[in-house]
VEXKEMI-677779 format. One record per residue (C-alpha): residue in one letter; x, y, z; residue number from 1. Coordinates in steps of 0.1 Angstrom, whole numbers, plus 5000, padded with zeros to 4 digits. Layout:
! VEXKEMI-677779
{residuo A; xx X; yy Y; zz Z; num NUM}
...
//
This chain:
! VEXKEMI-677779
{residuo M; xx 3263; yy 5676; zz 2563; num 1}
{residuo K; xx 3251; yy 5654; zz 2592; num 2}
{residuo T; xx 3230; yy 5669; zz 2620; num 3}
{residuo N; xx 3218; yy 5656; zz 2653; num 4}
{residuo T; xx 3182; yy 5666; zz 2646; num 5}
{residuo P; xx 3160; yy 5635; zz 2649; num 6}
{residuo E; xx 3139; yy 5626; zz 2619; num 7}
{residuo I; xx 3102; yy 5627; zz 2626; num 8}
{residuo I; xx 3073; yy 5608; zz 2610; num 9}
{residuo Y; xx 3035; yy 5612; zz 2617; num 10}
{residuo D; xx 3010; yy 5584; zz 2622; num 11}
{residuo K; xx 2974; yy 5585; zz 2610; num 12}
{residuo E; xx 2963; yy 5604; zz 2640; num 13}
{residuo G; xx 2989; yy 5631; zz 2634; num 14}
{residuo N; xx 3011; yy 5621; zz 2663; num 15}
{residuo P; xx 3049; yy 5626; zz 2658; num 16}
{residuo H; xx 3073; yy 5597; zz 2662; num 17}
{residuo E; xx 3111; yy 5598; zz 2660; num 18}
{residuo I; xx 3126; yy 5574; zz 2635; num 19}
{residuo V; xx 3149; yy 5550; zz 2653; num 20}
{residuo D; xx 3180; yy 5537; zz 2635; num 21}
{residuo F; xx 3178; yy 5499; zz 2631; num 22}
{residuo N; xx 3212; yy 5496; zz 2648; num 23}
{residuo D; xx 3197; yy 5509; zz 2680; num 24}
{residuo D; xx 3164; yy 5490; zz 2677; num 25}
{residuo Y; xx 3162; yy 5470; zz 2709; num 26}
{residuo T; xx 3131; yy 5451; zz 2699; num 27}
{residuo A; xx 3144; yy 5441; zz 2665; num 28}
{residuo S; xx 3178; yy 5430; zz 2681; num 29}
{residuo K; xx 3160; yy 5408; zz 2706; num 30}
{residuo L; xx 3136; yy 5393; zz 2680; num 31}
{residuo G; xx 3164; yy 5385; zz 2656; num 32}
{residuo F; xx 3184; yy 5368; zz 2683; num 33}
{residuo W; xx 3155; yy 5348; zz 2695; num 34}
{residuo L; xx 3150; yy 5336; zz 2659; num 35}
{residuo F; xx 3187; yy 5325; zz 2659; num 36}
{residuo L; xx 3182; yy 5307; zz 2693; num 37}
{residuo F; xx 3152; yy 5289; zz 2678; num 38}
{residuo T; xx 3173; yy 5276; zz 2649; num 39}
{residuo E; xx 3199; yy 5264; zz 2675; num 40}
{residuo L; xx 3171; yy 5246; zz 2694; num 41}
{residuo M; xx 3159; yy 5229; zz 2663; num 42}
{residuo L; xx 3194; yy 5217; zz 2655; num 43}
{residuo F; xx 3200; yy 5203; zz 2690; num 44}
{residuo G; xx 3164; yy 5191; zz 2691; num 45}
{residuo A; xx 3170; yy 5170; zz 2660; num 46}
{residuo M; xx 3200; yy 5154; zz 2677; num 47}
{residuo F; xx 3180; yy 5146; zz 2708; num 48}
{residuo L; xx 3153; yy 5130; zz 2687; num 49}
{residuo V; xx 3179; yy 5108; zz 2670; num 50}
{residuo F; xx 3192; yy 5098; zz 2704; num 51}
{residuo A; xx 3157; yy 5090; zz 2718; num 52}
{residuo F; xx 3149; yy 5069; zz 2687; num 53}
{residuo F; xx 3180; yy 5047; zz 2690; num 54}
{residuo F; xx 3178; yy 5045; zz 2728; num 55}
{residuo Y; xx 3142; yy 5032; zz 2724; num 56}
{residuo K; xx 3154; yy 5006; zz 2700; num 57}
{residuo M; xx 3186; yy 4995; zz 2719; num 58}
{residuo P; xx 3182; yy 5006; zz 2756; num 59}
{residuo D; xx 3205; yy 4978; zz 2770; num 60}
{residuo D; xx 3234; yy 4987; zz 2746; num 61}
{residuo F; xx 3230; yy 5024; zz 2754; num 62}
{residuo Q; xx 3230; yy 5017; zz 2792; num 63}
{residuo T; xx 3261; yy 4995; zz 2789; num 64}
{residuo A; xx 3280; yy 5022; zz 2769; num 65}
{residuo S; xx 3269; yy 5049; zz 2793; num 66}
{residuo G; xx 3285; yy 5030; zz 2821; num 67}
{residuo N; xx 3319; yy 5036; zz 2805; num 68}
{residuo L; xx 3316; yy 5074; zz 2809; num 69}
{residuo N; xx 3330; yy 5093; zz 2839; num 70}
{residuo I; xx 3299; yy 5106; zz 2857; num 71}
{residuo L; xx 3320; yy 5125; zz 2882; num 72}
{residuo L; xx 3337; yy 5146; zz 2855; num 73}
{residuo G; xx 3303; yy 5150; zz 2837; num 74}
{residuo G; xx 3287; yy 5162; zz 2869; num 75}
{residuo L; xx 3315; yy 5186; zz 2877; num 76}
{residuo N; xx 3311; yy 5201; zz 2843; num 77}
{residuo T; xx 3274; yy 5205; zz 2849; num 78}
{residuo F; xx 3281; yy 5224; zz 2881; num 79}
{residuo I; xx 3307; yy 5246; zz 2864; num 80}
{residuo L; xx 3283; yy 5256; zz 2836; num 81}
{residuo L; xx 3255; yy 5264; zz 2860; num 82}
{residuo L; xx 3279; yy 5285; zz 2880; num 83}
{residuo S; xx 3291; yy 5303; zz 2849; num 84}
{residuo T; xx 3255; yy 5311; zz 2839; num 85}
{residuo Y; xx 3250; yy 5327; zz 2873; num 86}
{residuo F; xx 3280; yy 5350; zz 2868; num 87}
{residuo M; xx 3269; yy 5359; zz 2833; num 88}
{residuo G; xx 3235; yy 5370; zz 2846; num 89}
{residuo I; xx 3252; yy 5390; zz 2874; num 90}
{residuo A; xx 3274; yy 5407; zz 2848; num 91}
{residuo L; xx 3243; yy 5420; zz 2830; num 92}
{residuo I; xx 3228; yy 5432; zz 2863; num 93}
{residuo H; xx 3260; yy 5451; zz 2872; num 94}
{residuo L; xx 3261; yy 5468; zz 2838; num 95}
{residuo R; xx 3225; yy 5480; zz 2842; num 96}
{residuo E; xx 3235; yy 5494; zz 2876; num 97}
{residuo K; xx 3265; yy 5512; zz 2860; num 98}
{residuo D; xx 3290; yy 5491; zz 2879; num 99}
{residuo I; xx 3313; yy 5485; zz 2850; num 100}
{residuo D; xx 3342; yy 5470; zz 2870; num 101}
{residuo K; xx 3320; yy 5443; zz 2886; num 102}
{residuo C; xx 3304; yy 5436; zz 2852; num 103}
{residuo K; xx 3338; yy 5430; zz 2836; num 104}
{residuo K; xx 3350; yy 5409; zz 2865; num 105}
{residuo S; xx 3319; yy 5387; zz 2863; num 106}
{residuo I; xx 3325; yy 5382; zz 2825; num 107}
{residuo Y; xx 3361; yy 5373; zz 2832; num 108}
{residuo I; xx 3349; yy 5347; zz 2858; num 109}
{residuo T; xx 3325; yy 5333; zz 2832; num 110}
{residuo I; xx 3353; yy 5330; zz 2806; num 111}
{residuo A; xx 3375; yy 5313; zz 2832; num 112}
{residuo L; xx 3348; yy 5288; zz 2841; num 113}
{residuo A; xx 3342; yy 5281; zz 2804; num 114}
{residuo F; xx 3379; yy 5273; zz 2799; num 115}
{residuo V; xx 3377; yy 5250; zz 2829; num 116}
{residuo F; xx 3348; yy 5232; zz 2813; num 117}
{residuo L; xx 3368; yy 5227; zz 2781; num 118}
{residuo V; xx 3398; yy 5214; zz 2800; num 119}
{residuo I; xx 3377; yy 5189; zz 2819; num 120}
{residuo K; xx 3361; yy 5177; zz 2787; num 121}
{residuo Y; xx 3395; yy 5174; zz 2771; num 122}
{residuo I; xx 3407; yy 5152; zz 2800; num 123}
{residuo E; xx 3375; yy 5131; zz 2797; num 124}
{residuo W; xx 3379; yy 5126; zz 2760; num 125}
{residuo S; xx 3416; yy 5118; zz 2765; num 126}
{residuo I; xx 3407; yy 5091; zz 2789; num 127}
{residuo E; xx 3382; yy 5076; zz 2765; num 128}
{residuo I; xx 3406; yy 5078; zz 2736; num 129}
{residuo N; xx 3434; yy 5062; zz 2756; num 130}
{residuo H; xx 3410; yy 5033; zz 2763; num 131}
{residuo G; xx 3406; yy 5029; zz 2726; num 132}
{residuo I; xx 3370; yy 5044; zz 2725; num 133}
{residuo Y; xx 3368; yy 5069; zz 2697; num 134}
{residuo P; xx 3350; yy 5069; zz 2663; num 135}
{residuo D; xx 3360; yy 5040; zz 2640; num 136}
{residuo S; xx 3385; yy 5026; zz 2665; num 137}
{residuo E; xx 3392; yy 4989; zz 2665; num 138}
{residuo I; xx 3379; yy 4985; zz 2701; num 139}
{residuo L; xx 3347; yy 5005; zz 2695; num 140}
{residuo N; xx 3340; yy 4986; zz 2662; num 141}
{residuo S; xx 3342; yy 4953; zz 2681; num 142}
{residuo K; xx 3313; yy 4964; zz 2703; num 143}
{residuo S; xx 3276; yy 4960; zz 2696; num 144}
{residuo N; xx 3258; yy 4983; zz 2671; num 145}
{residuo G; xx 3240; yy 5001; zz 2700; num 146}
{residuo E; xx 3273; yy 5009; zz 2717; num 147}
{residuo I; xx 3288; yy 5022; zz 2685; num 148}
{residuo L; xx 3258; yy 5044; zz 2679; num 149}
{residuo F; xx 3259; yy 5057; zz 2715; num 150}
{residuo F; xx 3295; yy 5068; zz 2713; num 151}
{residuo G; xx 3290; yy 5082; zz 2678; num 152}
{residuo L; xx 3263; yy 5104; zz 2692; num 153}
{residuo Y; xx 3283; yy 5112; zz 2723; num 154}
{residuo F; xx 3313; yy 5125; zz 2705; num 155}
{residuo T; xx 3292; yy 5144; zz 2679; num 156}
{residuo M; xx 3268; yy 5161; zz 2704; num 157}
{residuo T; xx 3294; yy 5169; zz 2731; num 158}
{residuo G; xx 3318; yy 5180; zz 2705; num 159}
{residuo F; xx 3293; yy 5203; zz 2689; num 160}
{residuo H; xx 3284; yy 5216; zz 2723; num 161}
{residuo G; xx 3321; yy 5223; zz 2729; num 162}
{residuo I; xx 3322; yy 5244; zz 2697; num 163}
{residuo H; xx 3294; yy 5265; zz 2711; num 164}
{residuo I; xx 3314; yy 5269; zz 2744; num 165}
{residuo I; xx 3344; yy 5282; zz 2723; num 166}
{residuo A; xx 3321; yy 5305; zz 2704; num 167}
{residuo G; xx 3307; yy 5318; zz 2737; num 168}
{residuo I; xx 3342; yy 5326; zz 2749; num 169}
{residuo A; xx 3349; yy 5346; zz 2717; num 170}
{residuo L; xx 3316; yy 5365; zz 2721; num 171}
{residuo M; xx 3324; yy 5374; zz 2757; num 172}
{residuo I; xx 3359; yy 5386; zz 2748; num 173}
{residuo W; xx 3342; yy 5407; zz 2720; num 174}
{residuo V; xx 3317; yy 5423; zz 2744; num 175}
{residuo L; xx 3345; yy 5431; zz 2769; num 176}
{residuo I; xx 3362; yy 5451; zz 2741; num 177}
{residuo L; xx 3329; yy 5469; zz 2734; num 178}
{residuo I; xx 3325; yy 5477; zz 2771; num 179}
{residuo N; xx 3360; yy 5491; zz 2772; num 180}
{residuo K; xx 3351; yy 5513; zz 2741; num 181}
{residuo K; xx 3319; yy 5523; zz 2759; num 182}
{residuo I; xx 3299; yy 5510; zz 2729; num 183}
{residuo V; xx 3281; yy 5487; zz 2753; num 184}
{residuo N; xx 3270; yy 5506; zz 2785; num 185}
{residuo D; xx 3242; yy 5509; zz 2810; num 186}
{residuo K; xx 3220; yy 5525; zz 2782; num 187}
{residuo K; xx 3229; yy 5502; zz 2753; num 188}
{residuo Y; xx 3233; yy 5467; zz 2767; num 189}
{residuo V; xx 3213; yy 5445; zz 2742; num 190}
{residuo I; xx 3246; yy 5428; zz 2729; num 191}
{residuo L; xx 3255; yy 5416; zz 2764; num 192}
{residuo E; xx 3219; yy 5406; zz 2770; num 193}
{residuo N; xx 3219; yy 5385; zz 2738; num 194}
{residuo I; xx 3252; yy 5369; zz 2747; num 195}
{residuo S; xx 3238; yy 5361; zz 2781; num 196}
{residuo L; xx 3208; yy 5344; zz 2764; num 197}
{residuo Y; xx 3232; yy 5325; zz 2742; num 198}
{residuo W; xx 3251; yy 5313; zz 2773; num 199}
{residuo D; xx 3218; yy 5302; zz 2789; num 200}
{residuo L; xx 3212; yy 5281; zz 2758; num 201}
{residuo V; xx 3247; yy 5265; zz 2761; num 202}
{residuo H; xx 3241; yy 5255; zz 2797; num 203}
{residuo L; xx 3206; yy 5244; zz 2790; num 204}
{residuo V; xx 3217; yy 5220; zz 2763; num 205}
{residuo W; xx 3243; yy 5205; zz 2786; num 206}
{residuo V; xx 3217; yy 5200; zz 2813; num 207}
{residuo F; xx 3199; yy 5177; zz 2789; num 208}
{residuo L; xx 3231; yy 5161; zz 2776; num 209}
{residuo F; xx 3243; yy 5151; zz 2810; num 210}
{residuo P; xx 3214; yy 5128; zz 2820; num 211}
{residuo L; xx 3211; yy 5114; zz 2785; num 212}
{residuo F; xx 3247; yy 5103; zz 2783; num 213}
{residuo Y; xx 3259; yy 5098; zz 2818; num 214}
{residuo I; xx 3229; yy 5090; zz 2841; num 215}
{residuo I; xx 3212; yy 5063; zz 2820; num 216}
{residuo G; xx 3241; yy 5040; zz 2827; num 217}
{residuo L; xx 3232; yy 5039; zz 2864; num 218}
{residuo G; xx 3200; yy 5020; zz 2855; num 219}
{residuo G; xx 3219; yy 4992; zz 2837; num 220}
//
């Protein structure tokens, strides 16, 4: 029969300590998630290194290819992600202050902004595809090797980033369910805190992607 009596252990000095279930271990939860974020940084970091290597080898081709991108749509998406990160952080603050309604509203706004980001990226990709610029297209294959590499990296890295946006939306919907079930609350909020960190990573990666792909064309 289960009881609510806490299990106690004693250290070498004889001081009692309550055993904490690993599911409620805040420190372990944070450490584990930081390790996950580190693997994500290594993954994107490897892509950035590949981009830097080929940009160093073929700067003129990369600048020419970058000039074909829509910097206004890219800049708008940058602003949208920065704004969504603000609302995600505000959601966490509201939860800690026990204002559940404002917390959920902030998460809903973040989800809406994430969908707007995806719609704009879809429009941008559609424009490029309609112009015949997509992997292994006849028009793209007729361009220089540097331009082909640029667009290969562009579709790969922005596409992979888009997958992370979709994953973030799914995580935010999940945490809303947990908030409604009161599993996540003002006392136990590490899940929302970790999702907020994940969203920080998503926006941080885009902050690097935007100048790499869009702004270098301005110098051509």
